[in-house]
C-alpha positions in Angstrom: 91.2 137.5 148.5 90.8 136.3 152.1 94.5 135.4 152.5 95.4 139.1 151.9 92.6 140.1 154.3 94.0 137.9 157.0 97.4 139.4 156.6 96.1 143.0 156.7 93.9 142.3 159.7 96.7 140.6 161.7 98.8 143.7 161.1 95.9 145.9 162.3 95.5 143.8 165.4 99.3 144.0 166.1 99.0 147.8 166.2 96.1 147.5 168.7 93.8 149.0 166.2 90.4 150.2 167.4 88.8 149.1 164.1 85.2 148.1 164.9 84.5 144.3 164.6 88.2 143.6 163.9 88.1 140.2 165.5 84.9 139.2 163.8 86.4 140.2 160.4 89.5 138.3 161.2 87.6 135.2 162.2 85.4 135.4 159.1 88.5 135.8 156.8 90.3 132.9 158.4 87.3 130.6 157.9 86.8 131.7 154.3 90.5 131.3 153.6 90.4 127.8 155.1 87.4 126.9 152.9 89.2 128.2 149.9 92.3 126.1 150.7 90.2 123.0 151.1 88.5 123.6 147.8 91.9 124.0 146.1 93.1 120.8 147.6 89.9 119.0 146.4 90.4 120.2 142.9 94.1 119.3 143.0 93.3 115.8 144.1 90.8 115.4 141.2 93.7 115.9 138.8 95.9 113.3 140.6 93.4 110.6 141.3 93.5 108.9 137.9 97.2 108.3 137.6 99.7 108.4 140.5 102.2 111.4 140.1 105.2 109.0 140.0 103.8 107.5 136.8 103.3 110.9 135.0 105.9 112.6 133.0 107.0 116.2 133.4 104.7 117.3 130.5 101.6 115.9 132.1 102.4 117.4 135.5 103.0 120.9 134.1 99.7 120.7 132.2 97.9 119.5 135.3 99.4 122.4 137.3 98.2 124.8 134.7 94.7 123.2 134.6 94.5 123.3 138.4 95.3 127.0 138.6 92.9 127.7 135.8 90.1 125.9 137.6 90.7 128.0 140.8 90.8 131.1 138.6 94.5 132.0 139.3 95.1 132.8 135.7 98.5 134.5 136.2 99.9 131.3 137.7 98.1 129.1 135.1 99.8 131.2 132.4 103.2 130.5 134.0 102.6 126.8 134.2 101.5 126.5 130.6 104.4 128.6 129.4 106.7 126.2 131.3 105.1 123.3 129.5 105.6 125.0 126.2 109.2 125.8 127.0 109.9 122.1 127.7 107.7 120.9 124.8 107.5 123.6 122.1 105.1 121.5 120.0 102.7 120.7 122.8 99.3 121.7 121.3 97.4 121.2 124.5 99.5 123.7 126.4 99.0 126.3 123.7 95.3 125.5 123.6 94.8 126.0 127.4 97.1 129.0 127.4 94.8 130.6 124.8 91.7 130.1 127.0 93.7 131.4 130.0 94.3 134.6 128.0 90.7 134.8 127.1 89.8 134.6 130.8 92.3 137.4 131.4 90.5 139.5 128.7 93.7 139.4 126.5 92.0 138.6 123.2 95.1 139.1 121.0 97.4 136.8 122.9 94.5 134.3 123.2 94.1 134.1 119.4 97.9 133.9 119.0 98.0 130.9 121.4 95.1 129.1 119.7 96.8 129.7 116.3 100.0 128.1 117.7 97.9 125.2 119.0 96.5 124.8 115.5 99.9 124.8 113.9 101.0 122.0 116.3 97.8 120.0 115.7 96.2 121.0 112.4 93.8 118.0 112.5 92.2 118.9 115.8 88.5 119.8 115.2 88.1 121.3 118.7 90.5 124.1 117.9 88.6 125.0 114.7 85.4 124.9 116.7 86.8 127.4 119.3 88.2 129.7 116.6 84.7 129.6 115.0 83.1 130.6 118.3 85.7 133.4 118.7 84.9 134.6 115.2 81.2 134.7 116.1 81.9 136.8 119.2 83.8 139.3 117.0 81.1 139.4 114.3 83.2 137.6 111.7 80.6 135.2 110.4 82.3 134.2 107.2 85.4 133.2 109.2 83.2 131.3 111.7 81.6 129.4 108.8 85.0 128.5 107.4 86.2 127.2 110.8 83.1 125.2 111.5 83.1 123.6 108.1 86.8 122.6 108.7 85.8 121.2 112.1 83.1 119.1 110.4 85.4 117.9 107.8 87.6 116.4 110.5 84.7 115.3 112.7 81.6 114.9 110.5 79.3 113.6 113.3 79.7 116.5 115.6 76.2 117.8 116.2 77.3 120.7 118.3 79.3 122.2 115.4 76.5 121.4 113.0 74.1 123.4 115.1 76.5 126.3 115.3 76.9 126.3 111.5 73.1 126.0 110.9 72.5 128.9 113.3 74.9 131.1 111.3 73.0 130.3 108.2 69.6 130.9 109.9 70.6 134.2 111.4 72.0 135.3 108.0 68.7 134.5 106.3 70.2 131.5 104.5 67.3 129.2 105.4 67.9 126.8 102.5 71.4 126.1 103.9 70.2 125.9 107.5 67.3 123.4 106.9 69.3 120.4 105.7 71.8 120.7 108.6 68.9 120.9 111.1 67.3 117.9 109.5 70.6 116.0 109.7 70.9 116.8 113.4 67.3 115.7 114.0 68.0 112.4 112.2 70.6 111.6 114.8 68.7 113.2 117.8 65.0 112.9 117.1 64.1 114.2 120.6 66.1 117.4 120.2 63.2 119.9 120.8 65.3 123.1 120.2 66.5 121.9 116.8 62.9 120.8 115.8 61.8 124.3 116.7 64.6 125.9 114.7 63.8 123.7 111.8 60.1 124.7 112.0 61.0 128.4 112.1 63.3 128.0 109.1 60.5 126.4 107.0 58.1 129.2 108.1 60.6 131.8 106.8 60.9 129.9 103.5 57.1 129.8 103.2 56.8 133.5 104.0 59.5 134.4 101.4 57.7 132.3 98.8 54.3 133.9 99.5 55.8 137.4 99.4 57.4 136.7 96.1 54.1 135.3 94.7 52.1 138.3 96.0 54.6 140.7 94.5 54.3 139.0 91.1 50.5 139.0 91.4 
């Protein structure tokens, strides 16, 4: 918070403070604050470079404002911009979606889930939202819910290898190797050079073989 530091140090200097290294601290804070402002301007320009602001509607500008503040980690301001976008466009799924991730960044899980649920209500055919809800379910240890969300995402986007891998990993980690194997094989068919998936597939087969041998020895 270099801007706050500059303000405090200027006040200290105005009172003829004898704080050691006061000028050095002030110079350092001024330089870092300038670097921060330049970085913010760079990010802001990235959002405006594709389409001139005059050609954008209010909805796009509000979303871009929220995205900008999210990128610079000013989550409180990002929340305000997304809420403005929602106020102007109550069915704007993108605003709810980004608002949800803003709340997650603020460690407000409940409001984040609520915002993603609202995004889903506005755009029930968006596989990305189902993917994110699946990831959130994994974080909370709700593997059955995660499986449901990932399957729905794949129903809407059957070729999504990222979601396939997430689903296969759930099955693998749950010991359901017979369910994980065909998904890993499907991913490898589309990405033959995917080493991590090849290794996961090999481990799944090894577990199947171990289970078969253990059963055979127990019967013998």
